[in-house]
C-alpha positions in Angstrom: 0.0 0.0 0.0 1.4 3.4 -1.0 1.5 6.5 1.1 -1.1 8.1 -1.2 -3.5 5.2 -0.8 -3.2 5.3 3.0 -3.9 9.0 3.0 -6.9 8.6 0.8 -8.3 6.0 3.1 -7.6 8.1 6.2 -9.4 11.1 4.6 -12.4 8.9 3.7 -12.6 7.4 7.3 -12.4 10.8 9.0 -15.0 12.2 6.7 -17.3 9.2 7.3 -17.0 9.4 11.1 -17.4 13.2 11.1 -20.6 13.0 9.0 -22.0 10.1 11.0 -22.1 12.0 14.3 -24.6 14.8 13.4 -26.3 12.3 11.1 -27.4 10.2 14.1 -29.5 13.1 15.4 -30.9 13.9 12.0 -32.1 10.3 11.6 -33.6 10.2 15.1 -35.3 13.5 14.5 -36.7 12.2 11.2 -34.9 15.0 9.4 -32.9 12.9 6.9 -33.9 15.1 4.0 -32.4 18.1 5.8 -28.9 16.7 5.2 -29.6 16.7 1.5 -31.0 20.2 1.6 -28.2 21.7 3.7 -25.6 19.7 1.7 -26.6 21.6 -1.4 -27.8 25.0 -0.2 -24.5 25.8 1.7 -23.1 26.3 -1.8 -24.9 29.6 -1.8 -23.1 30.6 1.4 -19.8 29.6 -0.1 -20.5 31.7 -3.2 -21.6 34.8 -1.3 -18.6 34.5 1.1 -16.3 34.2 -1.9 -17.7 37.3 -3.5 -17.1 39.2 -0.3 -13.6 37.8 0.5 -12.3 36.8 -2.9 -10.4 33.8 -1.5 -11.5 30.2 -1.6 -9.4 29.4 1.4 -10.9 32.1 3.6 -12.5 31.0 6.9 -15.4 33.3 5.9 -16.6 30.5 3.6 -17.4 28.4 6.7 -19.3 31.3 8.3 -21.3 31.8 5.1 -22.1 28.1 4.8 -23.2 27.9 8.4 -25.5 31.0 8.0 -27.1 29.6 4.8 -27.6 26.3 6.5 -29.4 28.0 9.3 -31.4 30.0 6.8 -32.4 26.8 5.1 -33.6 25.4 8.4 -35.5 28.6 9.3 -37.2 28.8 5.9 -38.3 25.2 6.1 -39.6 25.7 9.7 -41.5 28.8 8.7 -43.2 27.0 5.9 -44.1 24.0 8.1 -45.6 26.2 10.8 -48.1 27.7 8.4 -49.8 24.3 8.5 -50.3 24.5 4.7 -47.1 22.7 3.8 -45.6 19.5 5.2 -42.0 19.4 6.2 -40.9 17.2 3.2 -42.7 19.5 0.8 -41.1 22.6 2.5 -37.6 21.1 2.0 -38.5 20.4 -1.6 -39.3 24.1 -2.1 -36.5 25.7 -0.2 -33.6 23.4 -1.3 -34.0 23.9 -5.1 -34.5 27.6 -4.6 -31.3 28.4 -2.7 -29.2 25.9 -4.7 -30.4 27.3 -8.0 -29.5 30.8 -6.9 -26.0 29.6 -6.1 -25.7 27.9 -9.5 -26.9 31.0 -11.3 -24.4 33.2 -9.4 -21.5 30.8 -10.2 -22.4 30.5 -13.9 -22.9 34.3 -14.3 -20.1 35.8 -12.1 -17.6 33.1 -11.3 -17.1 31.2 -14.5 -13.3 31.7 -14.4 -12.9 30.6 -10.8 -12.2 27.1 -9.6 -15.7 26.9 -8.0 -18.1 24.8 -10.0 -21.1 22.7 -9.2 -19.6 19.4 -10.4 -16.7 19.7 -7.9 -19.1 20.5 -5.1 -21.5 17.7 -5.9 -19.1 14.9 -6.7 -15.7 15.7 -5.2 -12.7 13.5 -5.8 -10.9 11.7 -3.0 -8.1 10.6 -5.4 -6.8 14.2 -5.5 -6.7 14.6 -1.7 -3.0 13.7 -1.3 -1.9 16.4 -3.8 -3.5 19.3 -1.8 -1.2 19.5 1.2 -1.5 21.6 4.4 1.8 23.2 5.2 2.7 25.5 8.1 6.0 27.0 9.0 7.7 24.8 6.5 6.1 21.6 7.9 3.9 19.2 5.9 0.9 18.2 8.1 -0.6 15.9 5.4 -3.5 16.4 3.0 -5.5 19.6 3.6 -8.8 17.6 3.6 -7.4 15.3 6.4 -6.5 18.3 8.6 -9.7 20.1 7.8 -12.1 17.1 8.4 -10.0 16.1 11.4 -10.8 19.5 12.9 -14.5 19.1 12.0 -14.5 15.6 13.6 -13.0 17.0 16.8 -15.6 19.8 17.0 -18.4 17.3 16.4 -17.1 15.0 19.1 -16.8 17.9 21.5 -20.3 19.1 20.7 -21.8 15.7 21.6 -19.6 15.4 24.7 -20.5 18.8 26.0 -24.2 18.9 25.0 -25.1 15.2 25.1 -27.9 15.7 27.7 -29.4 18.6 25.8 -29.2 16.9 22.4 -30.7 13.7 23.8 -33.7 15.3 25.5 -34.3 17.8 22.7 -34.2 15.0 20.2 -36.6 12.6 21.9 -38.9 15.0 23.8 -38.7 18.7 22.7 -41.6 19.6 25.0 -39.7 18.2 28.1 -36.5 20.0 27.0 -38.4 23.3 26.8 -40.0 22.6 30.2 -36.5 22.0 31.7 -35.2 25.2 30.2 -32.9 23.5 27.8 -33.8 25.7 24.8 -34.6 23.1 22.1 -34.5 25.8 19.5 -30.9 26.7 20.3 -30.0 23.0 20.4 -31.6 22.6 17.0 -29.7 25.6 15.6 -26.5 24.2 17.0 -27.1 20.9 15.3 -27.9 22.5 12.0 -24.7 24.6 12.3 -22.7 21.3 12.8 -24.4 19.8 9.8 -23.6 22.8 7.6 -19.9 23.0 8.7 -19.5 19.3 8.2 -21.0 19.4 4.7 -18.7 22.4 3.9 -15.6 20.6 5.1 -16.3 17.5 3.2 -17.0 19.3 -0.1 -13.5 19.2 -1.5 -12.9 15.6 -0.5 -16.1 13.7 -1.3 -18.7 16.1 -2.6 -22.1 16.9 -1.2 -23.8 13.8 -2.7 -21.6 11.4 -0.7 -21.9 13.7 2.4 -25.6 12.9 2.3 -24.9 9.2 2.0 -22.4 9.3 4.9 -24.7 11.3 7.1 -27.8 9.1 6.7 -26.6 5.6 5.6 -24.4 4.6 8.6 -26.8 6.1 11.3 -29.8 4.4 9.7 -27.9 1.1 9.6 -26.9 1.5 13.2 -30.5 2.2 14.2 -31.4 -1.3 13.1 -28.8 -2.8 15.4 -29.1 -0.8 18.6 -31.7 1.2 20.6 -29.1 3.1 22.7 -28.0 6.6 21.7 -24.3 6.1 22.7 -24.3 2.7 20.9 -25.8 4.3 17.8 -23.2 7.0 17.8 -20.1 4.8 18.0 -21.7 2.1 15.8 -22.5 4.7 13.1 -18.8 5.7 13.1 -17.6 2.1 12.8 -20.0 1.4 9.9 -19.0 4.7 8.2 -15.3 3.8 8.5 -15.8 0.3 7.2 -17.8 1.6 4.2 -15.1 4.1 3.5 -12.3 1.5 3.5 -14.4 -1.1 1.7 -15.5 1.5 -0.9 -12.0 2.5 -1.6 -10.8 -1.0 -2.3 -13.9 -1.7 -4.4 -13.1 1.4 -6.5 -9.5 0.2 -6.7 -10.6 -3.3 -7.9 -13.1 -1.9 -10.4 -11.1 1.2 -11.5 -14.2 3.2 -10.7 -15.2 6.4 -8.7 -14.1 6.2 -5.1 -17.1 8.3 -3.9 -19.5 6.2 -5.9 -18.0 3.0 -4.6 -18.2 4.2 -1.0 -21.9 5.1 -1.5 -22.5 1.6 -3.1 -20.8 0.0 -0.1 -23.0 1.9 2.3 -26.0 0.7 0.5 -24.7 -2.9 0.5 -24.0 -2.8 4.3 -27.5 -1.4 4.9 -29.1 -4.1 2.8 -27.3 -6.9 4.7 -28.2 -5.4 8.1 -31.8 -4.8 7.0 -32.0 -8.5 6.2 -30.0 -10.0 9.1 -30.4 -7.6 12.1 -31.3 -9.7 15.1 -34.2 -7.5 16.3 -35.4 -5.3 13.5 -34.2 -7.3 10.4 -36.5 -8.6 7.8 -35.7 -12.3 8.6 -36.2 -11.7 12.3 -39.5 -10.0 11.6 -40.7 -12.8 9.4 -39.7 -15.3 12.1 -41.7 -13.4 14.7 -44.7 -13.3 12.4 -44.4 -17.0 11.7 -44.1 -17.7 15.4 -47.1 -15.5 16.3 -49.2 -17.2 13.5 -48.2 -20.6 14.9 -49.0 -19.7 18.5 -52.4 -18.3 17.4 -53.1 -21.5 15.5 -52.2 -23.6 18.6 -54.6 -21.5 20.7 -57.4 -22.0 18.1 -56.7 -25.8 18.1 -56.8 -26.0 21.9 -60.0 -24.0 22.0 -61.5 -26.3 19.4 -60.6 -29.4 21.3 -61.6 -28.0 24.7 -64.6 -29.8 26.3 -64.5 -32.7 23.8 -63.4 -35.6 25.9 -63.5 -37.9 22.9 -61.2 -35.8 20.9 -61.4 -34.9 17.3 -60.3 -36.7 14.2 -57.3 -35.2 12.5 -58.8 -35.8 9.1 -61.9 -33.7 10.1 -60.1 -31.1 12.0 -58.9 -29.0 9.0 -62.4 -28.9 7.5 -63.9 -27.7 10.8 -61.4 -24.9 11.2 -61.1 -24.0 7.5 -57.5 -25.0 7.3 -55.7 -26.8 4.5 -54.6 -30.3 5.1 -50.9 -29.4 4.9 -51.3 -26.5 7.3 -53.4 -28.7 9.7 -50.7 -31.4 9.8 -48.0 -28.8 10.5 -50.0 -27.2 13.3 -50.9 -30.5 14.9 -47.3 -31.7 14.8 -46.2 -28.4 16.4 -48.9 -28.7 19.1 -47.7 -32.3 19.8 -44.1 -31.2 20.2 -45.3 -28.4 22.5 -47.1 -31.0 24.7 -50.5 -29.4 24.1 -52.2 -32.4 22.4 -51.8 -36.1 22.1 -52.9 -38.7 19.5 -55.3 -41.5 20.4 -55.4 -43.5 17.2 -56.7 -40.9 14.6 -58.1 -38.7 17.3 -56.5 -35.7 19.1 -57.1 -35.0 22.8 -55.8 -32.3 25.0 -53.0 -33.0 27.4 -53.1 -31.6 30.9 -50.9 -28.7 29.6 -53.2 -28.1 26.7 -56.3 -28.2 29.0 -54.6 -25.7 31.3 -54.0 -23.4 28.4 -57.6 -23.7 27.3 -58.9 -22.9 30.8 -56.7 -19.8 31.1 -57.9 -18.6 27.7 -61.5 -19.2 28.7 -61.0 -17.4 32.0 -59.5 -14.4 30.2 -62.4 -14.3 27.8 -64.9 -14.4 30.7 -63.1 -11.6 32.4 -63.1 -9.5 29.3 -66.8 -10.1 28.7 -67.5 -9.1 32.3 -65.6 -5.9 31.9 -67.5 -5.1 28.7 -70.8 -5.9 30.5 -70.0 -3.5 33.3 -69.0 -0.8 30.8 -72.3 -1.2 28.9 -74.5 -1.5 32.0 -76.8 1.5 32.8 -75.9 3.4 36.0 -77.7 2.3 39.1 -80.5 4.6 40.2 -80.1 6.4 43.5 
């Protein structure tokens, strides 16, 4: 592995982890589309700051990006509060408007400047090692690595210092307001973090991959854990794995690094979606199957309850409206569970099955009694 390859992977990992941290709170707040909106509209802040300062390396660009990110959030919130427009529709109105203004300004007044929409949207990690950060004659590595390392440090400090406020404002804004935690300020702080992170990642990976890194790993982690701290570190791990795996996929295919990382994120999400132990598709299908089987066992027990002679297996399916194959499967499962036993071709309840039937019957009587009391007229005085 060459030094350039190592630096590219380091940049990709740092960008992925830096994007995943604010992305966790966007996912939990159901604001995933805001990452897409801010990831594009901050271009307007960059353009306006460049027109004022005239320098693409000026810190004023970060200020402009953060302000436009907050403007995006404010405009979306104002439209949503009218009650006439849903949040997703508001984002769909504000995001193209501000981004289009930026595109018009670039094409009209900055055509001869190295500031174009393709570079902002797509980025190119392969060029990261050639843009070095040098200070007092010392080479500190790729500029993107230093830049995103600083952003990562800021995001980590933000979560460490305001973890309680972020957590309460994310899950219960009303409680946060009652406790005096200023959820509006917390929201603005989070949107500022999203804006600065998107700006810092522009040169390295482009805004499209920023959206993928902000939403893909946190959404994947959400399927694996229900704890906020667990979701934060797991999102970072998934983002780092996707960054490294995506780089080597691009190396093998001689393809775009950003595109390969985005593809790897999608592949990891698909695998977790299928195999997650609690929320995965296979686990959900297994729970539905188990519930269906338990319900069928309860129906079978209720059908046999009170019939001392039992019931013929051949007639059972017809009486319950079950197919022969389904009946055989349910009867076999009930036998294994010790609920029924065979006497020749007849089925009878075992003591365990009769106990289950009695508990079910008692529950139904209690429910019926409660319904009778609720429907009974009030007693006269």
